[in-house]
C-alpha positions in Angstrom: 0.0 0.0 0.0 1.2 3.5 -0.8 0.3 6.4 1.4 1.3 10.1 1.6 3.0 11.2 4.8 2.9 14.9 5.5 5.5 16.0 8.0 7.1 19.0 9.7 9.8 19.9 12.3 8.7 21.1 15.7 11.5 21.6 18.2 13.7 18.5 18.2 11.2 16.2 16.6 9.7 15.5 13.2 5.9 15.2 13.4 3.8 13.5 10.7 0.5 12.0 9.8 -0.9 10.1 6.8 -2.9 12.2 4.4 -5.2 9.2 3.7 -5.6 8.5 7.5 -5.2 11.8 9.3 -6.1 10.2 12.6 -2.7 8.5 12.5 -0.1 10.9 13.8 3.3 10.2 15.4 6.8 11.7 15.8 10.5 10.8 15.5 13.9 12.3 16.2 14.8 11.8 12.5 12.8 11.5 9.3 13.7 7.8 9.1 12.5 7.2 12.6 9.3 9.1 11.9 8.6 7.0 8.8 9.1 3.7 10.8 6.9 5.0 13.6 4.1 6.0 11.2 4.3 2.5 9.5 4.0 0.9 13.0 1.1 3.2 13.9 -0.7 2.3 10.7 -0.3 -1.5 11.4 -1.5 -1.1 15.0 -4.6 0.6 13.7 -5.3 -1.9 11.0 -4.6 -4.9 13.2 -6.5 -3.6 16.3 -9.3 -6.1 16.4 -7.6 -9.0 14.6 -7.0 -12.1 16.6 -3.4 -13.4 16.9 -4.1 -16.4 14.7 -5.3 -15.0 11.4 -4.9 -15.8 7.7 -4.1 -13.6 4.7 -5.1 -13.8 1.1 -4.3 -11.2 -1.6 -7.4 -9.9 -3.3 -7.8 -7.6 -6.3 -10.3 -4.8 -6.0 
């Protein structure tokens, strides 16, 4: 999945959110850390109600 991260510097931290999911916002000391943190935050949101044992199947929509 591709998403657009919008980001800015505030003090010592980079802050960012996903344009497609503005409810997902995080920070990092570097842009690289911010990008990793935003990926983790997205996965936490997507997997919130999914049980530990799940299956995956690629579908075309």
